C-alpha positions as a Markdown table, in Angstrom:
| # | Residue | x | y | z |
|---|---|---|---|---|
| 1 | Met | -13.4 | -86.8 | -121.7 |
| 2 | Ser | -12.3 | -85.4 | -125.2 |
| 3 | Gln | -14.3 | -82.7 | -126.9 |
| 4 | Tyr | -14.0 | -85.0 | -130.0 |
| 5 | Gln | -14.8 | -88.5 | -129.5 |
| 6 | Phe | -17.0 | -91.2 | -131.1 |
| 7 | Arg | -17.5 | -94.5 | -129.6 |
| 8 | Val | -18.0 | -97.4 | -132.3 |
| 9 | Glu | -19.9 | -100.7 | -131.7 |
| 10 | Val | -19.6 | -103.5 | -134.2 |
| 11 | Glu | -21.6 | -106.7 | -134.7 |
| 12 | Ser | -20.8 | -109.0 | -137.5 |
| 13 | Arg | -22.4 | -112.2 | -138.9 |
| 14 | Tyr | -21.9 | -114.7 | -141.5 |
| 15 | Leu | -24.5 | -114.8 | -144.3 |
| 16 | Ala | -24.5 | -118.6 | -145.3 |
| 17 | Asp | -27.5 | -118.0 | -147.8 |
| 18 | Gln | -25.2 | -115.6 | -149.8 |
| 19 | Ser | -22.1 | -117.6 | -149.6 |
| 20 | Ala | -20.6 | -120.5 | -151.8 |
| 21 | Pro | -18.0 | -122.2 | -149.9 |
| 22 | Gln | -17.3 | -124.6 | -152.7 |
| 23 | Gln | -16.3 | -121.6 | -154.7 |
| 24 | Asp | -14.3 | -120.1 | -151.8 |
| 25 | Leu | -16.9 | -117.3 | -151.3 |
| 26 | Tyr | -17.8 | -116.3 | -147.8 |
| 27 | Val | -20.1 | -113.4 | -147.4 |
| 28 | Phe | -20.4 | -111.3 | -144.2 |
| 29 | Ala | -22.6 | -108.4 | -142.9 |
| 30 | Tyr | -21.5 | -106.1 | -140.2 |
| 31 | Thr | -23.5 | -103.4 | -138.2 |
| 32 | Ile | -21.7 | -100.4 | -137.1 |
| 33 | Thr | -23.0 | -98.1 | -134.5 |
| 34 | Ile | -21.4 | -94.8 | -134.2 |
| 35 | Ile | -22.1 | -92.8 | -131.0 |
| 36 | Asn | -20.9 | -89.1 | -130.4 |
| 37 | Val | -19.7 | -89.2 | -126.8 |
| 38 | Gly | -17.8 | -86.1 | -127.0 |
| 39 | Gln | -18.9 | -82.5 | -126.4 |
| 40 | Val | -19.0 | -81.1 | -130.0 |
| 41 | Ser | -21.2 | -82.0 | -133.0 |
| 42 | Ala | -19.1 | -83.8 | -135.7 |
| 43 | Gln | -19.7 | -85.1 | -139.2 |
| 44 | Leu | -18.3 | -88.4 | -140.6 |
| 45 | Ile | -16.6 | -87.6 | -143.8 |
| 46 | Ser | -14.9 | -90.7 | -145.0 |
| 47 | Arg | -13.8 | -94.3 | -144.1 |
| 48 | Thr | -10.9 | -96.6 | -144.5 |
| 49 | Trp | -11.3 | -100.4 | -144.0 |
| 50 | Asn | -8.6 | -103.0 | -144.1 |
| 51 | Val | -10.4 | -106.4 | -144.7 |
| 52 | Asn | -8.1 | -109.5 | -144.2 |
| 53 | Asp | -8.7 | -113.2 | -144.9 |
| 54 | Ala | -7.1 | -116.2 | -143.3 |
| 55 | Asn | -4.7 | -116.5 | -146.2 |
| 56 | Gly | -3.0 | -113.2 | -145.3 |
| 57 | His | -4.7 | -111.3 | -148.2 |
| 58 | Thr | -5.7 | -107.7 | -147.4 |
| 59 | Glu | -8.0 | -105.5 | -149.2 |
| 60 | Arg | -8.0 | -101.7 | -148.4 |
| 61 | Val | -11.3 | -100.0 | -148.8 |
| 62 | Lys | -11.5 | -96.2 | -148.8 |
| 63 | Gly | -14.4 | -94.0 | -149.6 |
| 64 | Leu | -16.6 | -91.0 | -148.8 |
| 65 | Gly | -19.2 | -91.5 | -146.0 |
| 66 | Val | -20.7 | -94.7 | -145.0 |
| 67 | Val | -23.5 | -96.3 | -147.2 |
| 68 | Gly | -23.9 | -93.2 | -149.1 |
| 69 | Gln | -24.2 | -90.9 | -146.1 |
| 70 | Gln | -22.0 | -88.4 | -144.3 |
| 71 | Pro | -23.9 | -88.3 | -140.8 |
| 72 | Leu | -23.7 | -85.4 | -138.7 |
| 73 | Leu | -23.8 | -86.4 | -135.0 |
| 74 | Lys | -24.6 | -84.0 | -132.0 |
| 75 | Pro | -23.3 | -85.1 | -128.8 |
| 76 | Gly | -25.3 | -88.1 | -127.5 |
| 77 | Glu | -26.6 | -88.9 | -131.0 |
| 78 | Ala | -25.8 | -92.3 | -132.8 |
| 79 | Phe | -25.9 | -93.5 | -136.2 |
| 80 | Glu | -26.2 | -97.1 | -137.4 |
| 81 | Tyr | -25.7 | -98.8 | -140.6 |
| 82 | Thr | -25.1 | -102.2 | -142.0 |
| 83 | Ser | -22.8 | -103.2 | -144.8 |
| 84 | Gly | -21.0 | -106.2 | -146.0 |
| 85 | Thr | -17.8 | -107.8 | -147.3 |
| 86 | Arg | -16.7 | -111.0 | -149.2 |
| 87 | Leu | -13.8 | -113.2 | -148.3 |
| 88 | Arg | -12.2 | -116.1 | -150.0 |
| 89 | Thr | -11.8 | -117.8 | -146.5 |
| 90 | Pro | -14.4 | -118.8 | -143.9 |
| 91 | Thr | -12.7 | -116.5 | -141.4 |
| 92 | Gly | -11.0 | -113.1 | -141.4 |
| 93 | Thr | -10.8 | -109.7 | -139.7 |
| 94 | Met | -11.5 | -106.2 | -140.4 |
| 95 | His | -10.2 | -102.8 | -138.8 |
| 96 | Gly | -10.1 | -99.4 | -139.9 |
| 97 | Ser | -11.0 | -95.8 | -139.2 |
| 98 | Phe | -13.4 | -93.0 | -139.8 |
| 99 | Phe | -12.2 | -89.4 | -140.7 |
| 100 | Cys | -14.5 | -86.7 | -139.0 |
| 101 | Val | -14.8 | -83.0 | -138.9 |
| 102 | Ala | -16.2 | -81.4 | -135.9 |
| 103 | Glu | -18.5 | -78.3 | -136.3 |
| 104 | Asp | -15.7 | -75.8 | -135.0 |
| 105 | Gly | -13.3 | -77.2 | -137.9 |
| 106 | Glu | -11.3 | -79.7 | -135.8 |
| 107 | Lys | -10.4 | -82.8 | -137.6 |
| 108 | Phe | -10.0 | -86.2 | -135.9 |
| 109 | Asp | -9.9 | -89.8 | -136.7 |
| 110 | Val | -11.9 | -92.6 | -135.0 |
| 111 | Asp | -10.2 | -95.8 | -135.0 |
| 112 | Val | -12.1 | -99.0 | -135.2 |
| 113 | Pro | -9.9 | -101.9 | -133.7 |
| 114 | Met | -9.9 | -105.2 | -135.4 |
| 115 | Phe | -13.0 | -107.5 | -135.3 |
| 116 | Val | -13.5 | -111.0 | -136.3 |
| 117 | Leu | -15.5 | -112.2 | -139.4 |
| 118 | Asp | -16.2 | -115.8 | -138.6 |
| 119 | Gly | -18.2 | -118.3 | -140.9 |
| 120 | Leu | -17.2 | -121.4 | -138.8 |
| 121 | Ser | -18.6 | -120.7 | -135.4 |
| 122 | Pro | -22.4 | -121.5 | -134.6 |
| 123 | Ser | -23.0 | -117.8 | -133.7 |
| 124 | Gly | -21.6 | -116.6 | -137.1 |
| 125 | Gly | -20.4 | -113.3 | -135.6 |
| 126 | Ala | -19.2 | -111.2 | -132.7 |
| 127 | Arg | -20.0 | -108.1 | -130.9 |
| 128 | Thr | -17.4 | -105.6 | -130.1 |
| 129 | Leu | -17.4 | -102.2 | -128.3 |
| 130 | His | -14.5 | -99.6 | -129.1 |
């Protein structure tokens, strides 16, 4: 096991009550759980997301922290947050990464592989572990 390792769990859901399909507006929420499965405490500093709709349009979102926070996670600790995005199509995908700095100064990235945003299926979302 790496000294510097976070595991990411993702759950997405379609928010029909906030969407307006007749205006090509589809709203999704996603809950991210970040778990430090490494051996060293580390802080999440920034995030980068690629949000893709079904028409091939990609929006790149970069920023400090997540939901206004830069959580410091000790080994075994988890941080969960919920955020959202809007698409012009009823389906799409997201993927990205978190930039982290360990307490010993080591810098590392945590990849978040692609997950689906689905406003067409009855479940309205998916759960993925990475």
